[in-house]
N, C-alpha and C positions, 0 to 999 in steps of 0.2 A: 332500405332507401327507395324512395320513389324514383323509378328509372329515368323519368323525364327531368329529374333534378340533378342527374349526373353531370358533372362538369368535365367537358372534353378539352383536353390540351393537345394542340397540334404543333409539331416542330416544322416550321416553314410557313410563310405567309404569302405564298404566290397564288397564281390563279386556281390551282387545284384546291388549296385550302379555302379560297373565296367561294368556289362553287359548292364545296362541302357545307359551308355555312349557309349559303343561299338556299340550298335544298332542304335545310333544317329550320328555316325561319318560322314555318307554320307550326312547328312543335315548341317554339319558344325555348330552345336549348341554350345552354351556357357554353360559349367557346372562348378558350384562352389561347393566344398565339405567341410563339417565339420566332422572331425573325431579325436579322441584322439591319434591315432597311425599314426605317420609320415610315417611309412612303410606300410600303408594299401593298398589294391589292387587298389584303385582309384587314389592314389596320382599322379602317372605319367601321368594320362589321364585328370586330372582336369585343367581347365583354372586358377582357383584360389583355393588353398588348405589352409584351416584354421585348424590349429592343436589346438584342445580343446575339452573339455568334451561336450557330447550331452545333459547334464543337466545344463550347464553353460549358464544362460540367456544372459550374455554379449557376449558370442561367437555366440549364436544363432542370436542375434541382428546384430552382425558383418556380419554374412552370409546373413541376410535379406537385409542389406544395399547394397550388391553387386548383389542381385538377384531380378528378377521380380516376380517369382513364386517359392514357396517352396514345397518340398515333402520330404519323409523320406523312408529309406530302412530298418529300425529297429524300434521296438515299444518303446524301452527304452530311451525315450527322455523327455525333460522338456515340458510337455503339457501346463503348466501355462504360460510359455514364449510364446509359439505358439498361445495360445488363446488371449493373449494381443496383439500380432502382427495382428491377424485376426481382432480384434476389431478396430485396427488402419487402416484397409483397405488392409493389405497384403493378397494376394491370397495364400492359403495353401491347397494342395490337397493330400490326403483326409483331411477333416476338423479335426482340433485337438479335436473338440467336440466328434467325433466318436472315435478317438484314445484314448481319456481319458476314455471312457467307455470300450474299448477293453483291455486297460492295466489292468483292474480289472476283473478277471474271474467271480467274484461274480456278478458284475453289468451286465456282458455279459449274464450270465445265466438268471438273472432276466429279462433282455430285451427280450430274446427269449420267456420266459414264458408269458410276458405281450403281446407279438405280435403273440401268438399262433403259434410259430415256434417250430416244434418237437425237443425235447431234452430229455436227461435222467433226472430222478428225482434227486433232490439235496437238501442238507442242508448246510447252511453257519455256520461256527464256528469262534470264535474269538481267541481261544487258545486251548491247549490240554485238559484243564479241561472240555470242552464241547463235546469232541469227543464221549465218550461212549453213552451219551444220543442221540446224532445225528445219530450215526450208528444204534442204535436200531430203530430209526424212519425210516431209509431207508428200513429196512426189506429185506436186500439183503445179500446173502451169502458172496459175495465179494463186495468191493467198491473201487473207485478211489479217492485219495486225491490229490488236487492241491492247491498250494499256490496261493492266490488271485492275487499277483503281482510278477513280476520279473522272473517268470519261462519261460524257452524257451529251445528248442531242447532237451526235455526230462528232463530238470532240474526242480526241484520243483514239481515232479509228482511221486506218488507211488501207486501201486495196493496192497491192503491188504485184509486179511480175517477178516470178521466182528467179529467172535467169540473171537479172541485174544484181540481185542480192548475192547469188552464188558466185558470180564472177567478179564481184566487187565494184561494178560500174555504177550501181544505183545508190542513192543516198538512203541511209537508214533513219527513219523519222523519229524513233523513240529509243532513248538509252536508259531504259528502266524496265522493271518486270512487265512482261507482256504475254499475251496469248497469241500464238500464230495458228490460224485455222486454214484448212483447205478452202478454196473458193468454190462454191457450189453454184453452177448456173441456175438462176432462179426464175421460175415461171410466175410466181406471185409471192408477196410477203403478207402473211396472215397474222392475226392476233385474236385471242379469245380471252375475255375477262371471266375469271372464276371467283365466285363468292363462297366462302366456307366459314361456318360459325363455330362456336366453342363446343357444340354438341356433335360436330362432325357432319352436319347437314351441308350439302354442297350443290351449287347451281352454276350453270354456264350460260353466258350470253351468246347469242348467235355470232358466228365467226365474222370477222371484219377483214376486208381486203384493203391494203394500204399502198399508196404511191408516195415516193420520197423525192425530195430535191436532190439531184445527183451530186451537187457540190457540198451542200451543208448536211446531207444525210438526215434531214428532218422530214417528218410526215407533212405532206402538203394537202393530201386528199385521201379520203377513205369512203368505202361503201359497205353497207351491211344489209342483208346477209351477203357474205362473200360469193363471188361468181364462180363457185365450184360445185361439183355434183354432191349428192347426198352421202355417198360413200366417203369422199374426202372430208366433208364437213364432220361426219361422225368420227372419223379417224383423228382429225385435229382436236375435237372435243375430248376424246378419250385420252390423248396424250396430255392435253392441258390439265385435265382432272388428275392424271397420274402425277404430274409435277407437283401440284399443290398438296395432294395427299401424301406424297413422299416427304415434303417439307413438314407434314403435320401442321400446316399453316392455318391460321385464323385471320380473316380479313379479306381484302380485295387484292387479286393478283392478275396482272396482265401478262399473259404468256405469248411472247412473240415467236413466230415460226416462219420457216421458209418452205414453200412448196417447190421442189426441184422440177426441172424439165422432164425428169424420168418418172415423176409422180410420187416421189417420196416426200415425207414431211419431217423436218428437223427443227428442234427447238433452238432458237437463237439466244434469247435471254428473257429474264422475268423481271418485272417491276412489281414490288410488293406494296402497291398503293393504287389509288385511282390513276388513270392513265389517259394520255392523249387519244388513244384508240377507243376510248369509251365515252367521249364527250357527247356523242349523238344520243346516248341512252337517256339523257335528261328529257328530251321530247319524244324519242322514238320507242321507248320501252315503258312498261307499266311501272317498273322500279328502276331508277337510274343507278349507276355505279356509286354515286355519292350517297343517295338515300340508303343504298344497300350497306355501305360501310357504317353509316350511323346506326342502322338496325343491329349490326354486329356489335358495335361498341356499346349499345344499350341493352344487348341480349334480347332483342325482339326477334320474331320469326323472320326468316328471309322472305323477301318479296318476289313476285313473279318477274322473270327476265324476258318474258315474251315480248316480241316487237309488235307495235301497233301498225306500222307501215314500213316499207323499205326506206332506208335513210342513207344520207351521206354527211360528210363533214369536211369543211375547208379550214385550214389554219390561216389566220391573217398574220403574215410575217412582215417584220420591218424590211423595207426595201434596201438594196445595196447602195452604198455611197451617201447615206443620209442618217444623221443622228440629231435628235432634238425634239422640240414641240411638234405635234402632228395633228392631222385630222383625217377623216375618212371621206374620200371622194365618192359621190353617188350613193351615200348612205340612205337618203330619203327614197330614191328610186328602188333600191334593193329591199328596203323595209316594207315596201308596198306590195311585194310579191307574196302570194299565198304559199304556205309550207316552208317559209324561210324564218329561221330563228337566229338572231344576231346576239353574240355574247362578246362584250368588250371588257378588258381586264383591268381598266383603271390604272394603267402604267403611265408614269409621268412623262417619259420620253421614249421615242422610237430609236432602235438601233438595228443595224443590218441583221436580218434573220431572227430577230427577237420575236417571241410569240406575243402578239398584241391583242389577240382575240380569236374567235372562231365563229363560223357560221354552220349551223346544222340545217339540213335540207330533208324534207319528207315529201313523198309522192306515192301514188298507187303502184308504180312500177320502178324498177332500178333504172330503166332507160330514161324515164322522166327525171329521176334524181340526177343522173349524169348530165343530162341536158341543162337542167337548172344550175347545177354546180359550175359548168363551164361558163355560163352567163355571169354568175356571181363572181367567179374568179377573175374574169376579164374586166368587170366594171367596178367592183368594190376594192379600192386600192388606198394605200396609205400615202399621203402627200404632206409636205411641210406645212406648218400652220401659217 
C-alpha cells in the first residue's frame, strides 16, 4: 500500500485530534474520527465522522472498518474492544495493552515500581474504610489521593493532610479504588515528550517546565527548554526513555515528572498520546509532536526534535462563573505581536476551566518568552459574546 493512502482512524475528536489533522493537511491524508459530540473540534476536518461513544464497541468497530491504522487522543476509551481488534490484526498505536495499564493509576504505579522507575511511595486502597491505615503506612505529613480510574485535568485528585484522615476529623473525598501517594515538596513539574517507532528508534523532545492552576490542577503556562541544569535535563530524559522502552511502546508518550526540592526526579504519570505539554512543538521544533505521531502511524522515519528557539505556551481556559457563547478580548492586539502563535479550538461554548485554545510564544531567550507570556496572559482573555 502507498503509505500516504493509509486511512487514519482517531478515537476522540477534541483539540488534540484537530491539531493532528491540521499538521497533516499538507500530506493530504485521510482521517476518520469517532466522537460523541457532533460539534467537536475535529468534525469539519474529518473525512469521515462517526458520532458515537468512545466506549461503544460497535462504533469503534465501525471506525476500524474505514481505517487502516487506529490511534486515540484521549485515554477514556473501550480498551477491551481495541484489544479484540488488535488480536484480529488491526494496527493500533499505541497498543491498547499499554493504554489498559495507563487507565488504572494503581497498575501504572506498580509498573514503575517493578521496573525500578523512580516514583513516590504509595498505597492502594479499595474504599474509604482503608484510608486511615493506608495513610499511617505512608508516614507523610501530607499525601495525594488519586482515583485509580477516570481522573483527568485535575479531576479525581486531592491533596490532604494526613492527621485529619488518621483521627477521623477530615472528609474523605473518594469512596472508590484509589492510589494514596506521599506528598513530595516539588521544586518544578517537568515533562518530556518521547517518540518511539515500530523499529525501536527513539527520540526525546527537550524538557518542558510546567506551571499549574492551583485550584483546577491544569497546566496554565510552560517553558521549554526547562530551567534546569544539563545534568538534571539528561537525567530526566534518561528516565523518560526508560519508561517508554519498558512499555515497549510505539507512538508519542508524555512523561510527567516531579523535580523535588532535594534534587530527585520522580515519574508522576504518562499520557500515551500527544499532550498539552507538547503544543509548543508545532512552531518551536523542526517536527511537532503531531507530525511525529503521523510519521509513526505511516511508518516514516522519525523527524528531528531539535528546537528552533526557546518557547512557551499559555492555555486559554474558560473563566470561572461563565458558560456560553464567547469571544476573545484583545485578539487583534496580541496577534500583531511577533513570535506569537494563536490556536483556537473551535469549541461552541466556553465553560469554567475548559481548554478553549492556546498561545505559543517564541523568542531568542527564555527571559523574553516569559515576559511576552505575562503580557499575553494579562490581555488575551475570554469574555461573553
